[in-house]
C-alpha positions as CSV (number, residue, x, y, z in Angstrom):
1,M,-2.6,-9.2,-10.4
2,P,-5.7,-7.8,-9.1
3,S,-8.5,-10.1,-9.1
4,S,-11.9,-9.8,-10.9
5,G,-15.4,-9.3,-9.2
6,T,-17.4,-6.5,-8.6
7,Q,-16.5,-4.1,-6.7
8,T,-18.0,-0.4,-5.3
9,Y,-16.3,2.6,-6.1
10,H,-16.1,5.6,-4.3
11,H,-16.3,9.0,-7.3
12,G,-12.8,9.3,-8.4
13,D,-11.6,6.1,-7.2
14,L,-12.2,4.6,-10.1
15,R,-10.0,5.7,-12.1
16,S,-6.8,5.6,-9.7
17,A,-7.7,1.9,-9.3
18,L,-7.2,1.6,-12.9
19,L,-4.0,3.3,-13.3
20,D,-2.7,1.4,-10.8
21,A,-4.1,-2.0,-12.2
22,A,-2.3,-0.9,-16.1
23,T,0.6,0.1,-14.2
24,S,0.8,-3.3,-12.4
25,R,-0.1,-4.8,-16.0
26,I,2.4,-3.1,-17.9
27,E,5.3,-4.1,-15.1
28,H,4.4,-7.8,-15.1
29,Q,3.4,-8.3,-18.6
30,G,4.7,-5.2,-20.8
31,I,2.8,-3.3,-23.1
32,D,1.5,-5.8,-25.4
33,G,-0.1,-7.7,-22.1
34,L,-2.5,-4.5,-21.4
35,S,-6.2,-4.1,-23.4
36,L,-9.2,-2.6,-21.9
37,R,-11.0,-5.7,-21.5
38,K,-8.0,-7.3,-19.6
39,L,-8.2,-3.9,-17.6
40,A,-12.0,-4.0,-16.8
41,D,-12.0,-7.6,-15.8
42,D,-8.5,-7.1,-13.6
43,V,-10.4,-4.7,-11.7
44,G,-13.9,-6.1,-11.7
45,V,-15.8,-3.5,-13.8
46,S,-18.1,-3.2,-16.7
47,R,-16.0,-2.1,-19.9
48,S,-18.4,1.0,-20.5
49,A,-17.2,2.1,-16.7
50,L,-13.6,1.9,-17.9
51,Y,-14.5,3.6,-21.4
52,H,-15.7,6.7,-18.8
53,H,-12.6,7.3,-18.2
54,F,-10.5,6.4,-21.3
55,R,-11.6,6.4,-24.5
56,D,-8.9,4.0,-25.8
57,K,-5.8,1.8,-25.2
58,N,-3.6,5.2,-25.9
59,A,-5.5,7.4,-23.9
60,L,-4.8,4.6,-21.0
61,L,-1.3,4.6,-21.7
62,N,-0.6,8.5,-21.7
63,A,-2.4,8.3,-18.4
64,V,-0.1,5.9,-17.1
65,A,3.0,7.5,-18.4
66,A,1.7,11.0,-16.8
67,N,1.4,9.2,-13.5
68,G,4.7,7.5,-14.1
69,F,6.3,11.0,-14.4
70,A,4.2,12.2,-11.6
71,N,5.9,9.3,-9.4
72,W,9.3,10.3,-11.1
73,I,9.1,13.4,-9.8
74,A,8.5,13.3,-6.4
75,M,11.6,10.0,-6.5
76,T,14.0,12.8,-7.5
77,S,12.4,15.5,-5.0
78,E,13.2,13.1,-2.4
79,S,16.7,12.1,-3.9
80,G,17.8,16.1,-5.1
81,G,15.9,18.7,-3.4
82,D,16.3,18.5,0.3
83,E,18.6,21.5,1.3
84,T,19.8,20.1,4.8
85,V,22.1,17.9,2.4
86,P,25.0,18.9,0.9
87,A,24.9,19.5,-3.0
88,Q,27.4,16.9,-3.8
89,V,25.6,14.2,-1.6
90,R,22.2,15.0,-3.5
91,M,23.3,14.9,-6.7
92,K,24.8,11.3,-5.9
93,Q,21.5,10.5,-4.2
94,F,20.2,11.7,-7.6
95,V,22.0,9.4,-9.8
96,Y,21.5,6.6,-7.7
97,G,17.8,7.3,-7.5
98,Y,17.4,7.7,-10.9
99,V,19.3,4.6,-12.5
100,H,17.9,2.3,-9.4
101,W,14.0,3.6,-9.9
102,A,14.6,2.7,-14.1
103,V,16.0,-0.4,-13.3
104,E,12.8,-1.2,-11.0
105,H,10.5,0.0,-13.0
106,P,11.7,-1.3,-16.1
107,Q,8.3,-1.4,-18.4
108,L,7.3,1.8,-17.0
109,Y,10.5,3.7,-17.6
110,D,10.3,2.3,-21.3
111,L,6.3,3.5,-21.5
112,M,7.5,7.2,-20.2
113,F,10.6,7.5,-22.3
114,G,10.5,5.2,-25.4
115,R,9.1,4.6,-28.8
116,P,5.5,3.6,-28.0
117,I,3.9,7.1,-27.5
118,W,6.7,9.8,-28.3
119,K,8.3,8.1,-31.4
120,N,4.7,7.7,-32.8
121,D,3.7,11.2,-31.7
122,L,0.8,10.2,-29.6
123,A,1.4,12.3,-26.7
124,D,-1.2,13.7,-25.4
125,D,-2.1,16.9,-23.3
126,E,-2.2,15.3,-20.0
127,L,1.0,13.6,-20.2
128,K,3.1,16.8,-22.0
129,D,1.9,18.8,-19.0
130,V,3.8,16.4,-16.2
131,A,6.7,15.3,-18.7
132,Y,8.2,18.5,-19.8
133,P,8.1,19.8,-16.5
134,A,10.1,17.0,-15.0
135,F,12.6,17.9,-17.5
136,Q,12.7,21.4,-16.4
137,Y,12.7,20.3,-13.1
138,M,15.9,18.1,-13.6
139,L,17.2,21.7,-15.3
140,S,16.4,23.3,-12.1
141,L,18.4,20.5,-10.3
142,I,21.4,21.1,-12.7
143,T,21.5,24.8,-12.7
144,H,21.3,24.8,-8.8
145,W,24.4,22.5,-8.6
146,Q,26.4,24.4,-11.5
147,Q,25.6,27.7,-9.1
148,K,27.3,25.2,-6.3
149,G,30.6,24.6,-8.0
150,L,29.8,21.1,-9.0
151,L,29.4,21.1,-12.6
152,L,31.0,23.2,-15.0
153,A,30.8,26.5,-15.1
154,D,31.6,27.5,-18.4
155,K,29.0,25.2,-20.1
156,P,25.0,26.1,-20.4
157,A,22.9,24.3,-17.7
158,L,20.8,23.2,-20.3
159,R,23.2,21.0,-22.4
160,Q,24.9,19.6,-19.0
161,T,21.0,18.7,-18.1
162,Q,20.6,17.2,-21.8
163,V,24.1,15.3,-21.6
164,I,23.7,14.0,-17.6
165,W,20.0,12.8,-18.6
166,A,21.5,10.7,-21.7
167,T,24.4,9.5,-19.1
168,L,21.8,8.4,-16.5
169,H,19.0,7.1,-19.6
170,G,21.9,5.1,-21.3
171,L,22.9,3.2,-18.2
172,A,19.8,2.5,-17.0
173,K,19.0,1.1,-20.4
174,L,22.2,-1.0,-20.9
175,V,20.9,-2.5,-17.5
176,T,17.0,-3.2,-18.1
177,D,18.0,-4.4,-21.8
178,G,20.1,-7.0,-20.3
179,V,23.4,-5.9,-21.6
180,Y,24.3,-5.9,-17.8
181,A,22.0,-8.3,-17.0
182,D,23.9,-8.6,-13.6
183,S,23.1,-5.4,-11.9
184,A,24.9,-5.8,-8.9
185,H,27.4,-3.2,-10.5
186,I,25.0,-0.8,-10.7
187,D,26.2,1.3,-7.7
188,E,29.8,1.4,-8.7
189,M,28.6,2.3,-12.3
190,C,26.8,4.8,-10.5
191,D,29.6,6.0,-8.4
192,C,31.8,6.3,-11.7
193,A,29.1,8.5,-13.3
194,V,29.2,11.1,-10.6
195,L,32.9,10.9,-10.8
196,M,33.2,11.7,-14.1
197,L,30.6,14.3,-14.0
198,L,32.2,16.5,-11.1
199,P,34.7,18.8,-12.8
200,K,38.3,18.1,-11.9
201,K,40.0,20.5,-9.3
């Protein structure tokens, strides 16, 4: 965890430092381990300086989740968007990348997709502005793979995106929730998911 103490931040750097520290605390201790007071101590700033960037804990959680989606989009862009790689390989890389990223960041993943924000209708505009395009980006990938003949041609890309997302989300949650506490078989499960998703010739 970041150590407390007086630090000097350039304009704009403090918000990034607060998001990094909040994400680290959530990853190690969960949402319940995060408070504005603890975060101010972690970064070494006054609570008044923190409140200048986040009015309350919900605003902070929304910002952390939004930052998580931005990182998620970067991950999916790297694993699924390289046109120099064959589409089938990119699809496999996307499946691997999605599940492994979720398993490596379980607390952040839960915040991004789970109950604390969305179920309680607490998502703010900043979060919606990055979360909804994340799904649209996934839809664009699925549409592209469908056009390449990798997915069912007679089923709408939107429905296939929803089903594929649900499949990967369910697989990731089974691992992070401890149902499959031994994650040694993640790659084999990802391989199986890819084979099941591809239409039979």
